N, C-alpha and C positions, 0 to 999 in steps of 0.2 A: 504494500500500500504506500502511495506517495504522500509525504507529509510536508506541508508548507511551513516554513519558519516565518511567523508573522512579526516577530519583534524587530528584525532589521527593516521591514517595510514600514512599520509604525514609526520607528525612529526617523527613517528617511522622510516620511510624510510630515512628521512634526517639524523637522529641520526646514523642509521646503515651505511649510506654512509660516514659520518664523521669518524666513527670508522674504516672503511676499508681504508680510505684515510690516516689516521695517528693517533697520540695520541689523546685520548679523555679525557676530564676533568671529569673523573669518579673516585670515591673513593669507593673501596670495600675492605673488610678485610677477608682473609681466603682462603682456598683452592678452586680452581675452577675446576669443572669437576671431573673425576675420575683419578685414577692412571693408567698409560699406560706403556706398555712394550717398552723399547728402544733396548735392546740387549739380545738375548737368544742364548748362545753357548753351546756346549757339556760339557764344563768345567766351573768353576766359573769365572764370569766376575765381577770385583771388582774395587773399588776406582775410580769412574767416576770424570771427570772434564768437565766443560761446558764453551763455549764462544758463544756470540750472534753476528751474521752477520747482520748489519743494512741495508746493500744493498739488500741482498736476503731475509731478514726477516726470517731467520732460524737459528737454533742452530747447532753447532758441539759439540757432546758429545764424549769424548774419555775415554778409560779405559784400564786395562790390564787383560788378561785372566790368571788364576792361573793354568798353565799347568806345572806339576813337571819337573824341569830342562829346561824349555823352555817357559817362560812367554813372551807374545807378546803384542804389543800395537795396538788397533783397534779403529775405529771411526764410527760414525753414524750421518747423518744429520737428524734433527727433524724440521718440519715446525713450524711456529708460533702458529699453532692450535694443535700441539701434534702428528702429523702424521709422522712416519718415512719416510724420502725421499730417496728411493732407499735402497739397501741392506747395511749392515755393511761392512766395508772394512779394509784391513790391512794397517797400517802405518809403523810398524817395526816388522818384524817377521822372524823366522828361527831358526835353531838349533845353538847351541854354545853360547847362551847368555840368561840371564834372564833380562827382561825389565819390570820395575815396576814404580808405582806412577807417572803417567803422569800429566802434566798441559798443558793448551792451552790458547793462546791469539789471538784475531782477529786484523788484520791490515787493517783498513778501506781505507788507501791510496792505497794499492796494492791489496786489496780484497783477502787477503790470511790469513792463520793462521800459527803460529809457535807452534808446539807441542814439548814438552821436557819431558824427563823421566830419571830415574835412570837405568844405564846399567851395568850389571855384566857379565864379560867375563870368569868367572871361576878363575880369579886371582885378579882383581881390580874392584872397583866400580867407574864408570865415569858418566858424564852427557852427554847425546846425545840429538839431536833434529832434526826436519825435517820440512820444509815448505810444507804446504798442500794448494793447490789452492782451490778456492771456488767451482770448478767443480769436485774436487776429484783427480786432478792430482798432480804430484810431480815434481816441476821444477828442483830439484837436489836431490842427495842422502842424507844420514844421515850426520849430522853435529856433530863433537865431540867437546864439550866445556871443561868440566873438565877432563883433561887427563895429562899424563906425570908423571915423578917420584914424583913430589911434589903434584900431584892431583890424587892420586890413591885410595882414600877412600872418595868419594863424594856422597852425599845422598840427597834425597827429594828436587828436584828442584821446583821452582816456576817462572812464567814468566808473564810479562805484556808488553804492547806496548805504547810508547810515541808518540802521534800524532804530536805534535809540532816539535819534533826532528826527526821524522820518524825513530825511533830506538826501538829495543827490549832490555829489561834488564832481564837476567836470573840470579837467585840467588840460592844458595844451601849451605848445611853445609859440611865442609871438616874436616875429622878427622886427626889430626896431632900428632906428637910425640908418635907414637905407640898407638894412641887412647886415650892418656892422656887428650887431650883437643880438642875442635872443633872451627873452624872459620866459619863465614858467609862470603862467597865470591860471586863475581858477574862477569858477562861477558856481554858486549854490542855486539849486532849484528845490522847491518844496516837493513833498512826496507826490503831489498831484501834477507836478511838471511845470509850475509857474516859476519864473525867474525871481530870485530874491536879491534885492539890492543890485550892485554892479559887480563887474569883475574886479579881482584883486591880485596883487603880486604874491607869489610864493617864493620866487627867486628872481631878483631883478638884475638884468645884465649890465655890465659896465664896459669901459674901454679895455679892461684887463681880462674879463671873464664873460663867457657866454654859456647859456643854459638851454639844454635841448632834450627831446625825446622823453617826456615824463611818463610815468606809470604810477598807479596808486592801488592801495588796498585798504579796506575798512576793518577795524578791530572794535567790536561792540563792547568788549570788556573795559576798554578805556574810552569808548565813544570817540574814537579818533581815526584818522587816516595817516598812513605814511605815504608821502609823495616822494618818489625817487627820480633822478634825472642824470644825464651825462653832462659834465661840467668841463668846458674847454678853458684851459689856461693859455691865453693867447701868447704869453711870453715863451712858453716851452713848446706849445703846439700839442700838448698831451691832454687827453680826456680822462677825468676821474669820475667816480660815482659818489654822488651826494644825495641827501634827502632832507625832508622837513616834516614834522608832525603838524597836522591840521585838525583842530577840534571838529567833532561831528556837526557843529553848527556853522562851520566855515571859517573859524578864526585861526589863523596861523599861529603856532606856538613859537616862542622866541628861539632864534638861532637855527643854523643848519647843522646837519649831521654828516660827518665824514665817514662814509660807508667803506670806501676803498680808495686809497691814493698811493700809487706806485710810480715807477719810472717809465712804464709803458702804458699805452692808451687802453681805456675800457669804455664800452659803449652799450647802448640798448638795454637798460635795466628793465626787469620785470618783477612785480611785487605780488605777494599773496600773504594772507593772514590766517592764523589759527587762534581765535580769541581765548580758547580754554587751555592753551598750552602752558601759560604761567598766570600768576595772579593779576598781571597787567596786560595779558595778551602778548602775542608774538607775531613778527613778520619774517618772511624770508625774501631776500632780494637776490636775484640771479642776474648775471650780465655776461657779456663776451669780453675777453681779455686778449690783448695782443701778446701772446706768450713769446713769440719771436716775430720778426717782420713778415714771415710767411706762414705763421701758424697761430690761428686764433682758437681759444678754448673758452669753456664756460666755467665761471667761478660763482660762488654764492656765500652769503653770510646771513646769519640770523640777527635780527634787531628786536630788542625787547620793546614792550609797549611804552616805556618811558624814554625811548630813543637811544639807549645804550646798545652798543654793537657787541655781539658775541664772537669770540675767537675760538678756534682758528678758522681761517677761510677754508672752504672745501671746494673741490674741483670735480663736478659730476662727470665731465667728459674725459677725465683721466689723462689729459695731455697726450692725445693720440698721434700727433704729427700731421693730422688733417685739420681742415677748418671746421670749427663748431661755432655757430653764430645764431643770432636771433632767438634768445630763450623766451619761453613762456612758462608760467608757474601757477599752480592752484594749491590750496590747502584743504585738508579734510579733517574736520573735528572728530568724526566717528572713530578714526584710528590714529589720530595725532601724527599725520605725515603729510609731506608736500610731494607733489610730482613736478619735476622740472623737465620740460621738453625743449628740443632745439633742432636746428638743421645741421646735419653733418654732410660736408661736401668732400668727395674724393677726386683726385686728379687722374687716377688710373685704375679703373675706367672713370670717366667724367660723369659722376652721378651724384645725387643728393637724396638724403632720406631723413625722416624724423626719428630721432632717438630720445629716450627718456630714462630717468632714474628717480627713484623715491628717496627722500631724505626725511629722517625722523625729526620731531620737534626737539629732540636731544642732540641734534647736529651730527648724525651719523648716517652713512649710506645704508639703504635697505636693499640688499641684493646688488646686482650688476646692471649696467646700462643695457637697454634692449632697443631693438629696431621696431618701430610701430608702423610707419606708413612709407610706401613708395620707393621708386627708383629715382624719381625727379621731384620729390615732394619738398615743399617749402612752407614757411609762414605758419608755424604751429600755433594753436590756441588750445587752452586747457580749461576745463571746468570740473569741479568736484561734484560727484553724484550722490545717490541715496545711501549706499552701503559701503562707504570707504573706497569707492571706485572713482574713476575719472574718465571723461570723454576727451579724447585728443582729436582735434580737427586740423586739417591742412589742405593745401591745394596741390594738384598733381595731374599731369596729362596722361592718365592711365588708359582711357577709352580711345581718345583721338588726339589730334594735335592741340586742341584747346585744353586749358587747365580747368579742372573741376574740383569741387570740394568733397573731401572724403573724411570719414571718421573711423575711429577704433577705440574700443574700451580698454582700459588698463586697470589691473589691480584686484580688488577684493570682490569677486563674484563667486557665488556658490553654485556648483554644478553637481547635481545628485542623480546620476542615472539609476533608475529604479530597477534593479536586477533581482528577480526572484529565483532562488535556488530550491529546487524540489528534490527530495530524496525518495 
């Protein structure tokens, strides 16, 4: 007589139910499943950005299409399991403007997103934005942030949402004095998307220094942001990584933070936060470092919620001899770890791919670096998901000559094949 062992099945079903109900205490390292298509349009779709909606348990991925003379901003919802939810949709499109380099933040209190981008009208570069509802609607039209005579050369915006203050902070670089120098400037919006007061300086350029390529992350434990940027010393020609804390209501804290200053240039900082990592919260800043004149690598440092920098510096790309550039980073509270992703380019053969590595809130590597996407992938974006996992998005010409947006999950996912053994 055949006898079924029910206990393994019951245990497996219980674990599966726990996974479906919420975060599971499971630790896995590496890509999960295969790469999947997020956006395929007749023209190049590039520079994705990602935000996770904890209420709907889905992601909003945004990008711009590289249409000559008329770049537009589009979006696509992706389920927690990697299935596109509905068709991609237009966020800002139409003739007469180039719209590029979007970023997106999710607002859990209003169940909405703020998408921001660089907007070129043929004369000036400004910063625009738009609220997107969780169902794909638009409560209002486009919002103009960086505009006017003093804000005519604004580039590369980044945005995050302050839960405690129920406000957004948008930051960007503004070229001033005929492009001689650049500032890092910010603008606060209410949780409903209304502009609050005017723009303000986070780092003001001088004849000696220029400030570029900002990124930021919000830490609700301290109700504050860390804004990081690359800082050019015009005397030496070297870029360093600096930052500044900004309160959740938009008030800059006194002084700047020297995150990394060495004798070779460092660029393109990316910032993430884990509010529960310490009593004051914690940030991770990653950037690219000119290790040699022909070899760029990824470096990272933890910054406490009070602005103190944690040592030592760590190097997720392990100094491989190839170029590792353009990092992206996200933090997961459920397992207290960060995921850093970057583009790794090789010269023989000439390919590029997205690599990543997990870093604990205790400043240690979790496993080894892995390849996530593509043979010609670039421009990684990362968002933390529901169970200690991450969605990594990038653009890559996999299907045809055009670049499309792809995604892949990484990390903590529970896979329980239900195998019944009968005796």
